[in-house]
C-alpha positions in Angstrom: -5.8 2.7 16.4 -9.2 1.6 15.9 -10.9 5.3 15.8 -7.8 6.5 14.2 -8.8 3.7 11.0 -12.5 4.5 11.7 -11.5 8.4 11.0 -9.8 7.7 7.8 -12.0 5.6 6.3 -14.9 7.5 7.3 -13.0 10.7 4.5 -11.8 8.6 2.0 -15.4 7.6 1.6 -16.6 11.0 2.0 -14.7 12.1 -1.0 -15.9 9.1 -2.7 -18.9 11.1 -2.5 -17.8 13.9 -3.8 -16.4 11.9 -6.6 -19.9 10.4 -7.4 -21.8 13.5 -6.9 -19.0 15.1 -9.5 -17.9 17.7 -6.9 -14.5 17.0 -6.9 -12.5 20.4 -7.4 -10.3 22.0 -4.6 -12.5 23.9 -2.6 -14.6 21.3 -1.9 -12.1 19.0 -1.1 -10.3 21.9 1.0 -13.2 22.8 2.8 -14.2 19.2 3.3 -10.4 18.5 4.5 -10.8 21.3 7.3 -14.1 20.8 8.6 -13.6 16.6 8.8 -10.4 16.9 10.4 -10.7 19.8 12.7 -13.6 18.5 14.2 -11.8 15.1 14.6 -9.1 16.5 17.0 -11.3 18.7 19.1 -13.7 15.6 19.4 -10.9 13.1 20.8 -9.1 16.2 21.8 -9.7 14.2 25.6 -7.6 10.9 23.4 -4.6 13.2 22.3 -4.2 14.5 26.2 -4.8 11.0 27.4 -1.6 9.3 24.9 0.2 12.0 25.9 0.2 10.8 29.4 0.9 7.3 28.3 4.1 8.4 26.5 4.9 9.8 29.3 4.7 6.7 31.5 6.2 4.9 29.2 9.4 6.9 29.2 10.3 4.6 32.2 9.9 1.7 30.4 12.7 2.4 27.9 15.7 2.4 30.3 17.6 -0.3 29.4 20.4 -0.2 27.2 18.8 -2.7 24.4 15.4 -0.9 24.3 16.9 2.3 23.9 19.5 0.5 20.9 16.6 -1.0 19.7 14.7 2.8 19.7 17.5 3.9 17.9 17.3 1.9 14.8 13.5 2.1 14.5 14.0 5.6 14.5 17.0 5.9 12.0 15.2 3.9 9.8 11.8 6.4 10.0 14.2 9.3 9.4 16.1 7.5 6.5 12.3 6.7 5.1 11.7 10.8 5.6 14.3 11.3 3.2 12.3 9.0 0.0 9.1 10.2 1.4 10.0 13.8 0.3 11.7 13.5 -2.8 9.8 12.9 -6.4 7.7 10.1 -7.1 9.3 7.3 -8.8 7.9 4.5 -8.2 5.8 2.2 -11.0 3.1 1.6 -9.9 2.3 4.9 -8.3 3.0 6.9 -11.7 0.4 3.9 -13.5 -2.5 4.1 -11.5 -2.2 4.7 -7.5 -1.3 9.0 -8.1 -2.9 9.2 -12.7 -6.5 7.9 -11.5 -6.6 10.6 -8.9 -5.1 13.3 -11.1 -7.3 12.1 -13.8 -11.1 12.2 -11.2 -9.6 15.5 -10.4 -9.4 17.3 -13.6 -12.4 15.3 -14.8 -14.3 16.7 -11.1 -16.0 13.4 -10.6 -15.2 9.4 -10.2 -15.4 7.9 -13.5 -14.6 4.1 -14.9 -11.9 4.3 -17.3 -11.9 1.7 -20.3 -9.3 -0.3 -22.0 -6.0 -2.2 -21.3 -3.9 0.6 -19.4 -6.0 1.5 -16.8 -8.4 -1.6 -15.9 -8.0 -0.3 -12.2 -10.4 2.7 -11.8 -13.1 0.5 -11.2 -11.5 -1.5 -8.1 -11.9 -0.2 -4.4 -9.3 2.9 -3.7 -9.8 4.0 -0.8 -6.3 5.1 -0.1 -6.3 7.0 -3.8 -9.1 8.7 -2.4 -6.8 9.9 0.4 -4.3 10.7 -2.4 -7.0 12.5 -4.3 -7.2 14.9 -1.2 -3.6 15.1 -1.3 -3.0 16.2 -5.1 -5.8 18.3 -5.0 -4.2 20.4 -1.7 -0.6 20.4 -2.2 0.5 17.3 -5.3 2.8 14.2 -4.7 4.5 14.4 -2.2 2.0 15.1 0.2 0.2 11.7 -1.0 3.8 10.1 -0.3 4.1 11.3 2.7 0.4 9.6 3.6 1.6 6.5 2.5 4.9 7.1 4.9 2.5 7.6 7.5 0.7 4.7 7.4 3.8 3.1 7.7 4.9 4.7 11.1 0.9 4.0 12.0 1.5 -0.2 11.1 4.9 0.5 13.3 2.4 1.1 16.3 -0.5 -0.6 15.6 2.3 -3.7 15.6 3.9 -2.4 19.0 0.1 -2.3 20.8 -0.2 -6.1 19.8 2.9 -6.8 20.9 2.9 -5.7 24.3 -0.6 -8.2 24.7 2.5 -11.0 24.6 5.5 -9.5 25.0 7.7 -7.2 27.2 8.4 -3.7 26.2 11.8 -4.9 24.8 11.1 -7.7 22.7 7.5 -5.8 21.3 10.2 -3.1 20.4 12.7 -5.8 18.9 9.1 -6.9 17.0 8.9 -3.7 15.4 11.7 -3.1 14.8 12.5 -6.6 12.5 9.2 -5.9 10.7 9.6 -1.9 10.2 13.6 -2.6 8.8 12.5 -4.9 6.2 13.8 -3.8 3.2 10.0 -4.2 1.5 8.5 -1.7 4.4 11.5 0.7 3.4 11.2 0.7 0.2 7.1 0.8 0.7 7.5 3.8 2.6 8.6 6.1 0.3 6.6 5.8 -2.7 2.3 6.2 -2.7 1.2 3.2 -2.9 -1.4 1.4 -1.4 0.2 -2.0 0.8 1.4 0.3 4.1 -2.5 1.0 4.1 -3.8 -2.2 3.6 -0.5 -3.5 6.4 -2.0 -1.3 8.5 -5.4 -2.1 8.7 -4.7 -5.8 8.7 -2.8 -5.3 12.1 -5.7 -3.7 13.7 -8.3 -6.7 12.3 -5.7 -8.6 13.2 -5.2 -7.8 17.1 -9.6 -7.2 17.7 -9.9 -11.0 16.3 -7.7 -12.2 19.0 -9.1 -10.2 21.6 -12.3 -11.2 20.8 -10.7 -15.5 20.9 -9.9 -14.2 24.2 -12.7 -12.2 25.6 -15.3 -14.3 23.3 -17.0 -10.3 23.1 -18.6 -10.1 19.5 -17.9 -6.3 19.9 -14.2 -6.7 19.2 -15.3 -9.4 16.2 -17.5 -6.6 14.7 -14.3 -4.2 15.3 -12.1 -7.0 13.3 -14.7 -7.4 10.4 -14.7 -3.8 9.6 -11.2 -2.6 9.7 -10.8 -5.9 7.4 -13.4 -4.0 5.5 -11.5 -1.1 5.1 -8.1 -3.1 3.9 -10.7 -4.9 1.0 -11.1 -0.9 0.2 -7.7 -1.0 -0.2 -7.0 -3.8 -2.4 -8.9 -6.3 -3.3 -6.7 -9.0 -2.1 -7.4 -8.8 1.1 -10.3 -10.8 0.2 -7.7 -13.2 0.6 -7.3 -12.7 4.4 -11.4 -12.6 4.7 -11.2 -16.2 4.2 -8.3 -17.1 6.8 -10.1 -15.4 9.6 -13.3 -17.1 8.2 -11.3 -20.0 9.3 -9.9 -19.4 12.2 -13.3 -18.6 13.5 -14.5 -22.4 12.3 -11.6 -23.5 14.6 -12.8 -21.6 17.6 -16.5 -21.7 16.8 -16.8 -25.5 15.1 -18.1 -27.7 18.2 -21.3 -25.5 18.0 -22.7 -25.0 14.3 -25.1 -22.2 15.0 -22.7 -20.7 16.9 -20.2 -21.1 13.6 -23.1 -19.9 11.2 -23.5 -17.1 13.4 -20.5 -15.4 13.0 -19.2 -15.9 10.0 -22.7 -14.5 8.5 -21.8 -11.7 10.9 -17.8 -11.2 10.4 -19.2 -11.4 6.3 -21.3 -9.1 6.5 -19.9 -6.1 8.3 -16.0 -7.1 6.4 -18.4 -6.4 3.0 -20.5 -3.9 3.9 -17.3 -1.4 3.9 -16.3 -2.0 0.4 -19.7 -2.4 -1.1 -20.0 1.6 -2.7 -17.1 0.0 -5.1 -18.7 -3.0 -5.8 -22.0 -1.1 -6.5 -19.5 1.5 -8.5 -18.1 -1.1 -10.3 -21.1 -3.1 -11.5 -22.6 -0.1 -12.4 -19.8 0.6 -15.4 -18.5 -3.1 -15.9 -21.4 -5.4 -14.7 -18.5 -7.0 -12.7 -18.6 -6.0 -9.1 -14.7 -7.6 -9.2 -13.3 -5.8 -11.9 -11.1 -6.2 -13.8 -11.0 -9.8 -11.5 -13.0 -12.3 -13.6 -12.7 -10.9 -17.1 -10.6 -11.2 -19.8 -8.3 -8.0 -19.0 -5.7 -9.0 -16.8 -2.5 -11.2 -18.4 -1.4 -14.6 -17.3 0.5 -13.6 -14.3 -2.8 -12.2 -12.5 -3.9 -16.0 -12.8 -4.7 -18.0 -9.8 -1.4 -20.2 -9.3 -1.4 -24.1 -10.0 -0.3 -25.9 -6.2 3.0 -27.7 -6.2 3.9 -29.5 -3.3 7.6 -28.9 -3.6 7.2 -25.3 -4.8 4.7 -24.7 -1.9 8.2 -24.7 0.0 10.7 -23.7 -2.5 8.5 -20.5 -2.5 8.5 -20.1 1.0 11.9 -20.1 0.9 12.7 -17.8 -1.6 9.9 -15.6 -0.5 11.8 -14.7 2.6 15.5 -14.8 0.7 15.6 -13.9 -3.0 12.1 -12.0 -3.4 12.3 -9.1 -5.4 10.8 -7.2 -3.0 12.8 -9.0 0.0 11.9 -9.3 3.5 14.0 -10.7 5.5 16.4 -14.0 6.3 15.6 -13.6 10.0 12.1 -14.8 9.8 13.6 -18.4 8.1 15.4 -18.4 11.7 13.3 -18.0 14.2 10.7 -20.1 12.2 13.1 -23.1 12.3 13.6 -22.3 15.6 10.1 -22.9 16.2 10.6 -26.6 16.7 12.6 -26.6 19.8 9.4 -23.6 21.2 6.2 -24.8 19.7 5.3 -26.9 22.5 5.4 -24.1 25.1 3.2 -21.9 23.2 -0.5 -21.0 24.8 -3.2 -21.4 22.3 -3.6 -17.8 21.7 0.0 -17.7 20.1 -0.6 -20.8 18.7 -3.4 -19.3 16.7 -0.7 -16.6 15.6 1.1 -18.9 14.2 -1.4 -20.6 12.9 -2.9 -17.2 11.3 0.9 -16.7 9.8 0.7 -20.0 8.1 -2.6 -19.5 6.5 -0.9 -16.1 5.5 1.4 -18.0 3.5 -1.4 -20.2 1.9 -3.2 -17.2 0.7 -0.1 -15.6 0.0 1.0 -18.8 -2.6 -2.8 -18.4 -4.5 -2.5 -15.2 -4.8 -1.1 -13.9 -8.3 2.9 -12.9 -8.1 2.6 -9.8 -9.9 3.3 -7.9 -6.4 6.6 -10.2 -5.2 7.2 -9.9 -1.5 5.3 -7.1 -1.4 1.9 -9.1 -1.3 3.4 -11.0 2.0 4.4 -7.0 3.8 0.5 -7.1 5.7 0.7 -10.0 6.9 4.6 -9.9 8.4 3.8 -8.1 11.1 2.3 -11.0 12.4 5.8 -13.1 11.6 7.9 -10.4 13.3 5.2 -11.3 16.2 6.0 -14.7 16.6 9.8 -13.6 16.0 9.6 -12.1 19.1 7.2 -15.2 20.9 9.9 -17.8 20.2 12.7 -14.9 21.7 11.5 -15.4 24.7 10.1 -18.8 24.9 14.3 -20.2 24.2 16.7 -20.4 27.3 19.9 -20.6 26.5 21.3 -17.0 26.7 24.3 -17.7 24.0 21.3 -18.4 21.1 19.7 -15.5 22.1 22.3 -12.9 22.7 23.6 -14.8 18.7 19.8 -14.0 17.5 19.9 -10.5 19.2 23.1 -9.1 17.1 21.9 -11.1 14.2 19.0 -9.2 14.4 21.1 -5.0 15.0 23.6 -6.4 12.5 20.9 -6.9 9.5 18.7 -3.7 10.9 21.6 -1.8 10.1 22.4 -3.9 7.0 19.2 -3.2 5.8 18.7 1.0 6.7 22.2 1.6 5.6 20.8 -0.1 1.9 17.6 2.4 1.7 20.0 5.2 2.9 22.0 5.0 -0.2 19.3 4.1 -2.0 17.1 7.1 -0.7 20.3 10.1 -0.5 19.2 10.6 -4.4 16.7 12.1 -3.3 19.1 14.6 -0.8 19.6 17.4 -3.5 16.3 18.0 -4.9 15.2 18.0 -0.8 17.7 20.6 0.3 17.0 23.2 -2.6 20.7 21.9 -4.4 18.6 20.3 -7.1 15.2 21.7 -9.2 12.5 18.3 -9.4 12.9 18.9 -13.3 16.1 17.9 -13.7 15.7 14.9 -11.3 13.5 13.5 -12.8 15.1 13.8 -15.9 17.6 11.5 -14.7 15.4 9.5 -12.3 12.6 8.7 -14.4 12.3 5.5 -16.3 11.5 6.2 -20.5 12.7 2.9 -21.1 9.7 1.1 -19.2 7.8 4.1 -20.1 7.7 7.4 -17.8 7.3 10.6 -19.3 8.3 13.7 -18.5 8.5 16.9 -19.8 12.5 17.2 -19.6 12.8 20.3 -21.3 9.9 22.3 -21.0 9.2 21.8 -24.9 5.1 20.8 -23.9 4.3 23.4 -21.3 5.5 26.1 -24.0 3.8 24.4 -27.2 0.7 22.4 -26.0 -2.3 24.9 -25.0 -4.9 24.4 -22.7 -8.0 23.7 -25.9 -5.6 21.2 -27.4 -5.8 17.4 -27.1 -2.8 14.9 -27.8 -3.5 11.2 -28.6 -1.1 9.5 -26.7 0.9 5.7 -27.7 3.1 4.0 -26.3 3.5 5.8 -23.0 1.6 3.5 -19.9 2.7 6.2 -16.8 1.1 9.1 -17.3 1.1 11.3 -13.7 3.4 13.6 -15.1 1.5 14.4 -18.0 0.4 18.3 -17.6 -1.4 19.0 -21.0 -4.9 17.8 -22.3 -4.4 14.4 -23.6 -6.4 11.1 -24.6 -4.5 7.7 -24.6 -5.1 5.6 -27.0 -6.2 2.5 -24.8 -9.7 4.4 -23.7 -9.7 7.5 -26.8 -13.4 7.1 -28.8 -13.5 8.0 -32.7 -15.0 11.4 -33.3 -13.2 13.6 -30.7 -11.2 16.1 -32.0 -7.2 15.6 -31.9 -4.6 18.4 -32.1 -1.0 16.2 -32.2 -0.2 12.7 -31.6 2.5 11.5 -28.9 4.2 8.3 -29.3 6.7 6.7 -27.4 9.2 4.2 -28.3 7.4 3.4 -31.5 6.7 4.7 -34.9 3.7 6.7 -36.0 0.9 3.9 -36.3 0.7 3.5 -40.7 -3.1 4.3 -40.0 -2.4 8.0 -39.9 0.0 8.4 -42.6 2.5 10.0 -42.9 2.9 12.9 -40.6 5.8 16.2 -40.4 7.3 15.4 -37.3 7.1 18.2 -34.9 9.7 17.3 -31.7 11.4 14.0 -30.9 13.4 14.2 -27.5 16.1 11.1 -27.5 16.5 11.1 -23.7 12.4 10.3 -23.5 11.8 8.3 -26.3 9.0 10.6 -27.4 7.8 12.0 -31.1 5.1 14.5 -31.4 3.4 14.9 -34.9 0.6 17.3 -35.4 -3.0 16.0 -36.8 -5.6 18.9 -36.5 -8.5 16.2 -37.1 -11.4 14.0 -35.4 -9.7 10.9 -34.9 -11.5 8.3 -37.5 
């Protein structure tokens, strides 16, 4: 798994390098993709054969009925998620910037910083978005969605591998079932966000850190820091995990100050080194390596949470029961049972529990713009705790009840995700075209856009330039445009497109050229330079 993470990271940074050099055109990207992944397959051909042999060896471990039931649940959840992944993109953040920024980079054939108050994430680390950029050049947004879907599968595989170090096959499958059938994982698996990419890297970071804790081999600490660096390169919020691991390093080596300082510097160095090119890119364009953090660009919802003693426990309860991105109440049940099992846990297993506690603290102080989605990278550890607690319970009746609850809740979640994803089936099966699907399912009141009747494709030419007001999610804009948030004075504008508002008064009275009641847009001819 570590090798897969490294290959993903290297490929992403090769795309990044093409962007810095101004070579982001389909030819270069196709060539890079074929050469790199062709070389990778040739290089790791032997490893693939070993993996095939290991899978055959595992067959006898899944002979019991309960293990097969868990496998059926995991496979069913995977197929349900695949349905959503094969459909057109509807996710707000994906249409806002996860896909829009790579598309703009492709159109300009280079990485660039986009000023203004809309695409202010353009300078932040975007390891996974570089994969999406390659996907857009090769196939389109469906391939980008499938990449994120695959990150969910890789996360489940990495969690199973981690769980097998502490639990038997059946309990490891239960751990994976609890994690992979959560509603937030199901939702993330069908959209081109980046949270499952971060989750995959963070599982590996925890895995190799625990290996270092148990065996004290410095190379394991280095591997943990490297994949955590990949997580930070995916989402800056992973810097919270850096603090978690530094606290755990202190717990491990607090009796030896020299070792503590050495391990801390070592871990910091390798973690920060990975996203450093993105920090340099951001600093060059904004004078702030972490822009838009520590700037006035973000609104009050992005501010650090002020601690509140009662709120700390109330939010923990709400996170697992009432989050806008639901997780699973089963985590609360197992954590309550932990009270009776705590003394039975080994020190290594207690470290996992402490990691979970610190992860909640990190989530608690994280700006609440992502709901339960921001706890997602830590849910594998919470799922593992469920398996560890289940193992220590002696009463068969309690175990049977918990297992039935896991089965029922997993089935409910899989069913719920199927009902949510079934709208994609007609367009996947060719019974509905993409245009009609998007016209019915995009949220135009929240700033989505789509050329529902083909008017823009027919009337906006390649040498035109449309100034856009009001539209928030620009991914499906397929004509030359500039958004008012980054438009410069002096550029020649041929049309003005407004959504959900009237034409700004500074443009005077203009003849209405086109309007759509469905998408709430109005188009006006302009034909002048922007004042």
